[in-house]
Structures are given as structure tokens and as C-alpha cells.
C-alpha positions in Angstrom: 129.9 100.7 74.8 128.1 97.4 73.9 129.6 95.9 70.7 127.2 95.0 68.0 125.9 91.4 68.2 123.6 90.1 65.5 120.3 88.9 66.9 120.4 85.7 64.8 118.1 83.6 67.1 115.5 86.4 67.2 115.6 86.8 63.4 115.2 83.1 62.6 112.4 82.6 65.2 110.6 85.5 63.6 111.0 84.2 60.1 110.2 80.5 60.9 107.6 80.7 63.5 105.9 84.1 63.1 106.1 84.9 59.4 105.9 81.3 58.2 109.0 81.1 56.1 108.4 77.4 55.8 105.8 78.2 53.1 108.6 79.4 50.8 109.3 76.6 48.3 113.1 76.5 48.7 113.3 77.5 52.4 115.9 75.7 54.4 116.0 76.8 58.0 119.4 75.2 58.7 120.9 76.7 55.6 119.5 80.1 56.6 121.1 79.8 60.0 124.4 78.9 58.4 124.3 81.9 56.1 123.3 84.2 59.0 126.1 82.9 61.1 128.7 83.5 58.4 127.5 87.0 57.7 127.1 87.9 61.4 130.7 86.9 62.1 131.9 89.1 59.2 129.6 92.0 60.3 130.6 91.8 63.9 134.3 91.5 63.2 134.9 93.7 60.3 131.9 96.0 59.5 130.6 97.1 62.9 134.0 98.4 64.2 134.0 100.9 61.4 130.6 102.4 62.3 131.7 104.9 64.9 134.8 105.9 62.9 132.7 106.4 59.8 130.2 108.6 61.8 133.1 110.8 63.0 135.1 111.0 59.7 132.2 111.0 57.2 132.6 110.7 53.5 134.4 113.5 51.7 134.6 115.0 48.3 138.2 115.4 46.9 138.9 116.7 43.4 135.4 115.8 42.3 135.5 112.2 43.6 134.1 110.8 46.8 136.3 109.1 49.4 134.8 106.8 52.0 136.1 106.9 55.6 139.1 104.9 56.7 138.6 101.1 56.5 135.5 101.2 54.4 137.1 100.3 51.1 139.0 97.3 52.6 135.8 96.1 54.3 134.0 96.3 51.0 136.7 94.3 49.3 136.3 91.6 52.0 132.5 91.7 51.4 133.1 91.1 47.7 135.7 88.4 48.3 133.2 86.5 50.3 130.6 86.7 47.5 127.9 88.7 49.3 127.0 91.1 46.4 125.7 88.3 44.2 123.7 86.5 46.9 120.3 86.8 45.1 121.6 87.1 41.5 120.8 84.1 39.2 123.6 81.6 38.8 123.8 82.2 35.1 125.1 85.7 35.8 127.6 84.7 38.5 125.2 84.9 41.5 124.2 82.4 44.1 120.4 82.5 43.4 119.6 82.6 47.1 116.0 83.7 48.0 114.9 87.1 49.3 114.2 85.9 52.8 117.8 85.0 53.4 118.8 88.2 51.8 116.6 89.9 54.3 118.5 88.3 57.1 121.8 89.6 55.7 120.4 93.1 55.1 119.1 93.5 58.6 122.4 92.4 60.1 124.3 94.6 57.7 122.1 97.6 58.8 122.6 96.9 62.4 126.3 96.7 62.1 126.7 99.8 59.9 123.7 101.4 58.2 126.0 103.8 56.3 127.9 100.9 54.6 124.7 99.0 54.0 123.3 102.1 52.2 126.2 102.1 49.8 125.9 98.4 49.0 122.2 97.8 49.5 120.7 98.8 46.2 122.4 96.1 44.2 119.7 93.4 44.7 117.0 95.8 43.7 118.9 96.9 40.6 119.4 93.3 39.6 115.7 92.6 40.1 114.8 95.6 37.9 117.1 94.5 35.1 115.8 91.0 35.2 112.2 92.2 35.0 112.6 94.9 32.3 116.0 94.5 30.7 116.8 93.0 27.3 118.9 89.8 27.2 121.9 91.9 26.2 121.4 94.2 29.1 121.1 91.3 31.5 124.3 89.7 30.2 126.2 93.0 30.3 124.9 94.6 33.5 124.2 91.9 36.0 127.6 90.1 36.1 129.5 93.1 37.3 126.8 93.9 39.9 126.9 90.3 41.2 130.7 90.2 41.3 130.8 93.5 43.3 132.7 95.3 40.5 129.8 97.7 40.3 127.5 99.2 42.9 124.2 100.8 42.1 122.2 104.0 42.7 118.6 105.1 42.3 118.5 108.5 40.7 115.0 109.8 41.2 114.7 113.0 43.2 115.5 116.4 41.8 115.7 119.9 43.4 112.1 120.7 42.3 110.7 117.2 42.1 110.5 115.1 45.3 107.2 113.4 45.7 105.7 115.1 42.7 107.4 113.1 39.9 105.5 115.0 37.2 108.0 117.9 37.9 111.1 115.9 36.9 113.1 117.9 34.4 116.2 115.7 33.9 115.9 114.9 30.2 117.0 112.0 27.9 117.3 112.3 24.2 118.1 109.7 21.6 121.6 110.1 20.1 122.9 107.6 17.5 122.6 104.1 19.0 121.9 105.3 22.5 120.6 108.0 24.7 122.1 111.1 26.4 121.0 112.4 29.8 121.2 116.0 31.0 120.0 117.4 34.3 120.5 117.2 38.1 119.5 114.7 40.7 119.7 115.2 44.5 119.8 112.9 47.6 121.5 110.1 45.7 122.9 107.6 48.1 126.3 106.3 47.1 126.3 108.7 44.0 130.0 108.2 44.0 132.5 106.3 46.2 136.0 104.7 45.9 135.0 101.1 46.9 133.8 99.6 43.6 135.4 99.9 40.2 132.2 101.3 38.7 128.6 102.4 39.5 125.4 101.7 37.6 123.0 104.6 38.0 119.4 103.8 37.4 118.1 107.2 36.3 114.5 108.3 35.9 114.5 111.0 33.1 112.0 112.7 30.9 111.6 111.5 27.3 108.5 113.6 26.6 106.5 116.4 28.2 103.5 114.2 28.9 103.7 114.4 32.7 104.4 111.1 34.4 103.8 109.2 31.2 106.8 111.0 29.7 109.2 109.4 32.2 111.5 106.6 31.3 114.1 104.6 33.1 117.8 104.4 32.0 120.9 102.4 32.8 123.8 104.8 33.1 127.2 103.4 34.0 129.8 105.6 35.6 132.2 104.7 32.8 131.8 104.5 29.1 132.5 101.4 27.1 136.0 102.6 26.3 136.8 103.0 30.0 136.7 106.8 30.1 134.4 108.6 32.6 130.8 109.0 31.6 129.2 112.5 31.8 128.2 112.0 35.5 129.8 114.0 38.3 129.2 114.9 41.9 128.5 118.6 42.7 128.5 118.2 46.4 128.0 115.8 49.3 125.1 116.7 51.6 125.9 117.4 55.3 123.4 115.3 57.2 122.1 114.6 60.7 123.2 111.0 60.4 124.6 108.4 58.1 127.8 110.5 57.8 129.8 107.7 56.1 127.2 107.2 53.4 127.8 109.9 50.7 124.4 111.5 49.8 125.3 113.3 46.6 124.0 116.0 44.3 124.6 114.6 40.8 125.1 116.3 37.5 124.4 114.5 34.2 126.0 116.2 31.3 125.4 114.4 28.1 125.8 111.1 30.0 125.5 108.0 27.8 122.7 105.7 28.9 120.5 102.8 27.7 116.7 102.8 28.0 115.5 99.9 30.1 111.9 98.8 29.4 109.7 100.9 27.3 109.8 104.6 26.8 107.2 106.3 29.0 107.0 103.4 31.4 109.9 104.4 33.6 107.8 104.7 36.8 106.6 101.1 36.4 110.2 99.9 36.2 111.5 102.2 38.9 108.9 100.9 41.4 110.4 97.5 41.1 113.5 99.0 42.6 111.6 101.2 45.1 109.4 98.4 46.4 112.5 96.3 47.2 114.0 99.3 48.9 110.9 99.9 51.0 111.0 96.5 52.6 114.7 96.9 53.0 114.0 100.2 54.9 111.5 98.2 57.1 114.4 95.9 58.1 116.6 98.9 58.7 114.0 100.1 61.2 113.9 96.7 62.9 117.7 96.7 63.1 117.9 100.1 64.7 115.1 99.3 67.2 116.9 96.1 68.2 120.3 97.8 68.4 119.0 100.5 70.7 117.4 97.9 72.9 120.6 95.8 73.1 122.6 98.8 74.2 120.0 99.9 76.8 119.6 96.3 78.1 123.3 95.8 78.6 123.6 99.2 80.3 120.6 98.7 82.6 121.9 95.2 83.6 125.1 96.8 84.9 124.2 100.2 86.2 123.6 100.3 89.9 121.3 103.1 91.1 119.3 103.2 94.4 118.7 100.6 97.0 116.0 98.1 97.9 114.1 98.4 101.2 116.7 96.2 102.9 119.5 98.5 101.7 120.7 96.2 99.0 122.0 98.0 95.9 119.7 97.6 92.9 120.4 97.7 89.1 118.3 100.1 87.1 116.7 97.3 85.1 114.8 96.5 88.3 113.3 99.9 88.5 109.7 99.9 87.3 110.0 102.8 84.9 113.2 101.4 83.3 111.6 98.0 83.0 108.7 99.6 81.2 111.0 101.4 78.7 113.1 98.2 78.1 110.0 96.1 77.5 108.5 98.7 75.1 111.8 98.9 73.2 112.0 95.1 73.0 108.4 94.9 71.9 109.0 97.4 69.1 112.2 95.7 67.8 110.7 92.2 67.8 107.3 93.3 66.6 108.7 95.5 63.8 110.9 92.6 62.6 107.9 90.3 62.6 105.8 92.8 60.5 108.6 93.2 58.0 109.1 89.4 57.8 105.4 88.9 57.3 105.4 91.1 54.2 108.7 89.6 53.0 107.4 86.0 53.2 104.2 86.8 51.4 106.4 88.5 48.7 108.6 85.4 48.4 105.8 82.9 48.3 103.7 84.9 45.8 100.6 83.8 47.7 98.8 87.2 47.7 100.2 90.1 45.8 97.5 92.4 46.9 98.3 91.7 50.5 102.0 92.4 49.8 101.1 95.8 48.3 99.0 96.6 51.3 101.5 95.4 53.9 104.6 97.0 52.4 103.7 100.7 53.3 102.4 99.6 56.7 105.7 97.8 57.4 107.7 100.8 56.2 105.9 103.2 58.4 105.6 101.1 61.5 109.2 99.8 61.5 110.7 103.2 61.0 108.6 104.8 63.7 109.6 101.9 65.9 113.2 102.6 65.3 113.0 106.2 66.3 110.9 105.5 69.4 113.2 102.7 70.5 116.3 104.9 70.1 114.6 107.8 72.0 113.7 105.4 74.8 117.3 104.0 74.8 118.7 107.5 75.4 116.3 107.9 78.3 117.3 104.5 79.9 120.9 105.6 79.8 120.1 109.0 81.2 123.0 111.5 80.8 125.1 108.8 79.1 122.4 108.4 76.5 123.1 112.0 75.5 126.8 111.3 75.0 128.6 109.9 71.9 130.3 107.2 74.0 127.4 104.8 74.2 126.3 105.6 70.6 122.6 105.3 71.2 122.5 108.9 70.0 124.0 107.8 66.7 121.3 105.1 66.4 118.7 107.8 66.7 120.5 110.1 64.1 121.0 107.3 61.6 117.4 105.9 62.1 115.7 109.2 61.6 116.1 109.2 57.8 114.2 105.9 57.5 110.9 107.7 58.1 111.8 110.2 55.3 113.4 108.4 52.4 111.8 105.9 50.0 108.6 108.0 50.4 107.9 109.9 53.6 105.7 108.1 56.1 103.0 110.7 55.4 103.0 109.9 51.7 102.6 106.2 52.5 99.7 107.0 54.9 98.0 108.9 52.1 98.5 106.1 49.6 97.1 103.5 52.1 94.0 105.6 52.8 93.5 106.3 49.1 94.6 103.7 46.6 95.1 101.1 49.3 91.4 101.0 50.2 90.1 101.4 46.6 92.3 99.4 44.3 92.9 95.7 44.4 92.0 93.3 47.2 94.7 94.3 49.7 92.3 95.8 52.3 90.1 92.7 52.3 93.2 90.5 52.5 94.4 92.4 55.5 91.0 92.0 57.3 91.2 88.3 56.7 94.8 88.1 58.0 93.9 89.7 61.3 90.8 87.4 61.6 93.0 84.4 60.8 95.5 85.4 63.6 92.7 86.0 66.0 91.3 82.5 65.3 94.6 80.7 65.5 95.6 82.3 68.7 92.2 82.4 70.3 92.6 86.1 70.9 89.3 88.0 71.4 91.4 91.1 71.8 92.8 90.8 68.3 89.4 90.0 67.0 88.0 93.2 68.6 90.9 95.2 67.2 90.1 93.8 63.8 86.5 94.8 64.1 87.5 98.4 65.0 89.8 98.4 61.9 87.0 97.4 59.6 84.8 100.2 61.0 87.7 102.6 60.4 88.2 101.3 56.8 84.6 102.0 56.0 84.8 105.4 57.5 87.9 106.4 55.5 86.5 104.9 52.2 83.3 106.9 52.6 84.9 110.2 53.6 84.5 113.0 51.1 88.2 113.9 51.8 90.2 111.0 53.1 93.5 113.0 53.4 92.9 114.3 56.9 92.2 110.8 58.1 95.3 109.2 56.5 97.7 109.6 59.4 95.4 108.2 62.0 94.3 105.4 59.8 97.9 104.3 59.1 98.6 104.5 62.8 95.6 102.3 63.6 96.5 99.8 60.9 100.1 99.5 62.2 98.9 99.1 65.8 96.4 96.4 64.9 99.0 94.5 63.0 101.5 94.9 65.8 99.0 93.5 68.3 98.2 90.6 66.0 101.8 89.6 65.4 102.4 89.8 69.2 99.5 87.5 69.8 101.2 85.0 67.5 104.5 85.6 69.2 103.0 85.1 72.6 101.3 81.9 71.6 104.7 80.5 70.6 106.8 82.0 73.4 107.5 78.6 74.9 109.7 77.8 71.8 111.2 81.2 71.4 114.9 81.8 72.0 114.3 83.2 75.5 110.8 82.0 76.6 110.7 84.1 79.7 111.6 87.3 77.9 109.2 86.7 75.1 106.3 85.8 77.4 106.9 88.9 79.6 107.0 91.2 76.6 103.9 89.5 75.0 102.0 90.2 78.2 103.3 93.8 78.2 101.9 94.3 74.7 98.6 92.5 75.5 98.1 94.9 78.5 98.9 98.1 76.7 98.4 97.9 73.0 94.6 97.6 73.0 94.3 100.9 74.8 96.5 102.5 72.1 94.3 101.0 69.4 91.2 102.4 70.9 92.8 105.8 71.3 93.9 105.8 67.7 90.4 104.9 66.6 89.0 107.7 68.8 91.4 110.2 67.1 90.2 109.0 63.7 86.5 109.5 64.8 87.3 113.0 66.0 89.1 113.9 62.8 86.2 112.6 60.7 83.8 114.8 62.7 
């Protein structure tokens, strides 16, 4: 089995040359490489070796408390000792105040090494960002330092048995009691709802403070322990048995008079929660890129060694030289590199603050494209390996199982498609900013193909906006949008292939995309026309 190896050169090329990280005010490419190298060494040496064991053992519930698989607690302690939890936290709260782009590098490497462990630790930056945006000075001083120090981990408690995407159905209720609030109710699908790695957990809980639909929802900070050190009224009813991410405890949570603090204003919980969710959605995009790249790395290594068949002169040939295997490898590589570039594009715009409308538009596109890319790449990887791809030994099957959830959580891909075709085309200037972005890339690369794809997209946008019912068009419109952006970023990649980490590889894959992607775009546009009638 191919050991995990962080694709540092590919990541930094994507950020610097394709996404334009140089526009970020405090960006330092050399410092970014140094941080990436330090975390990669840790991830490759201490985190990645636990991934297979964690998948086999899984998290378990013992006497009402969650226990992580063997080695996970020690790895988390090492993660804390090296200062990684506080990477983006302000210095005044014990953090290192490093920007989101470098945090994105760390997050992708973490996900590639062990998605399950990244899930347990990965919500801390979003929790800190939410507290900074909506918390009182007292809450910041009290809640951020233990998160930055790694003493606490964080959860996002949103979903309930009867309230998934329809948040107006949330029943978990918070009532004022003395100088605080008490929460009662149940939450499901809570990643890291309990674990034995950190001393405490800060649950960010969306709960009802009135019966006024979505306007009756508020956000609360609910620590796992009370101020006196005793357990708060939060418990785990069960750990879900899942297709993948076995080492990440996905919990059904019970809040029984749990003490909590309101963060932000009552009735504005969704506004505060979206700060956490939007961070998580870009993080999921990077998870998708990590899985797509990991599947390719496994398949590439296997195909370079596996001998099957002979040339005309009788000489044995490796399967990487078979046309169909080469096709699959190039598609996998195009998906991994392209997905990363799309996620980085959104991330850099977020960090620079140049165009908030464009960030809002790109975020769901990145989430959908990158997660679909992860599943497709893993599926192709299994095919490249043939019968071995179906075995646990090479672990591309685990990549598929772990990646599958990314298209579901943080809003299913269908929900994001609906939001893009609805609000995304009607509120703010995101759609126009996207049109200009594609035109800009067409101009800078001299690509008539990208320009033609952009023109098709504009036609599609008008069609969807004018439709009496845009919902049936949403899936195909999202697919078209992602494919147009994919073609555009690959035009930019191809134009800079000569300075890429592996120029021959990048140029070959860029040519592969240039040959095939336009046909996919036209087919997607045709399906949209057919659906529109």
C-alpha cells in the first residue's frame, strides 16, 4: 500500500500561481512552505499510520463516554504540543494569528492523512471565528484560549431527527434560567460529540428561543463541563454506524437542562451559525481535493509497478502505458488538481476580501465540484487497481467510503445546487462576478474555448433566472457552472505548466482537459435545455 505523502508542491503551486495567494496582504510563500513541511512531516509520520487502524477499530461508546481508536489520543496530544490548534487564533488569546490560506494547507494535508481525525479537530477554527464575530468580550476571553490551546475541541450541533435541511422544524429549546440559559432536546449527526482526546468540548448549539420559525432560533455556547468542573447536562445516546469515517464518532446527543450562554442576539442564531458553516463548507471542499489526490497517488503508484500484457515486440508493459489506464489516471489527476485550484480560488478571495459576492457564489460551487471529484477519483482508482481496488489492502476503497459523506454533510450537494439556481442568481452580485471571472481567465490565457464556455454559461443563467420553476434546472445548472470553472482553472494551469512542479505531467493533463471538458460542458448545457423544455 502506498504510504500517504502530502502533495506540498502541488498545493503551493495552486495557491501561488493559480489562485493568486500573492494578493493576500500578509502572504509569505516561503513561510507557507515551511509550515506545510512541518505539518506534512507530522501528518505522514504520526497521523497517517493511524488511518487504517482507526477505520478497522472505529470509535466506541463505553459507559456513556466515547473512546477513540488506539493511538488517536496520543496523536492529538502531539498535535496540541506542536501548537496546531491555535494556528489561526489571535495572539491575544494564545494563538498564532496565521491566515486562512495557510490553515487551508494544513487542513487539506490533515484530511489526506486521516479524515476521521481531521473531523474531530477541524471545527475549532470555525468556532473561534464565530466567537470573534458574535461573542462578547467576556466570551472571547473565556472560550477562545482553551480552544487555541487544544484543551477544548468544538462541535456544531445543528441537525435533529425531524429537522435536517428544514431548520424551521428544530425543536431543541433554550430557556432563560437565572444568569444563563438551559437547553433541552436532541441533536443527531454530531461529529466529535464526545471523545477522550481533549479535556473538554465546546458545543455550538442551535436551539429555539421562540416559536417564530427560523427567527426563533438562537445560537448557544455549551461547554461539556460546568464552571465547577462537573459534567454539564450533555450526553451521548449512541454512536452512528457509518459507511466510512469509522474513527470519527458521529453522535446522537441529548441535552438535559444543559447550561449554556447565548452568543449574539436572540433570534439571530442562523446568522451566527452560518459563520461556522461557511468555514466548514470550504473545509469540505479541501477534504474533497485531498481524497481525489490521495486516490490518484495510490493508483499512480500501483500502475507504475503493475506489469500486465506485452508490447508488439514481446516486451512486458506496465499498466500505466495502457491507453485506458492512462485515461483514468489523467482524469483522476485532473480532478484532484482542478478541485484544489477551485477551492483555493474561493479561499483566496475570502482571505483578500476583494469580492464577498463572488465568495458567496464560489463556495457552494467549490463544495459540490470538489466532493463529486473525490468520489469520481476514488471510483476510478478502484478501477485502475482492478481486483486489488476492491480489497482493503490498498485502501482506495476506504478513500471512497470516507469521501462519500462530503457530498452529504454541510448541506447536501442538491441543496447547494438549489441555492445557487435560486438565491445565487437573484441576490447580490455573485453571478455577475462569476461571469467576469470566467471572461478574465479567457482573456489572460487567450482561450477561445473558455470564452465560449462562459458564453454558454451566461445563456444558461438567463434561462434559469427566467424559468417559472428553477428547481428542476438546479442540478444541471450547478453541474454546468462547476464544469465551466474547472475548464477555466485548467486553462490557467496549462498556461503556467512550464513553472509547475512537474511540467510534463501538468501539460499532459491540461491537454487532456482541453480535449474533453468542452464536450462535457456542451452536454451539460444540452441537458439543461432539455429539462427547461
